N, C-alpha and C positions, 0 to 999 in steps of 0.2 A: 338215072333213076327218076321217075316221074314224081313231081310234088304231090303230096296228099293233103287233105284238109283235116285239121285237128281242132277240137274244142279244148282249151287249156284253162285250168283253174289253178291260180297261184294263191296260196293261203298265207295270211299274215297274222301275227299275234300282236296285241297291244293292250294297253290298260289305261284306266282313268283312276286318279287318286282322289279320295274324298275324306273329309273329316266329319264325323257325326258324333253326337252325344246321346248315348243310350246305355242300357244296363247290361246287355249281353252281346257276345260276338255274333250270334245269329241275328239279333235285332239290328246290329250294325250293318251286316251284309244286306239284309232286306231293305233297310232304309237307304243305303247307298245305291242300291239297284233302281230306286225310284227317282234319283237325282238325274237331271238331264246330262247327256254325254257331252263332255268338253271335246269338240272335234279337233281343236288345235293340239290338245295333249295327245289324243289318239294318233294323229298323223305324225307327231313329233317322236313317238317311241315305237313305231311299227317295226317289226323284225320279220323277215321271211321265215316261214315254217316249212322248210324244204321237204320234210318227211311227209307232209300232207299234199304237196303239189302233185298234179295229175294231168295227163293228156290222153284223150281218147280220140281215135281216128273216127272221122265222120264219114260214113259210107254214102249217105244221101243228104244233100243240102236242100233245105226248104227254100222256096222262092228262087230257084235257079233254073 
């Protein structure tokens, strides 16, 4: 069988943990979203999300 070209997207889940001082849960989430992402924490807890992985055959490759 001849090899085919595929574009593959592998999805991962991860999270950052923040501590904030506010009055409500909604305020806490909104404030935490504004805090810069801790890249080391994200990379340290990544897990593959296999249900979202996808591969699509590429019929025509650009620049080839």
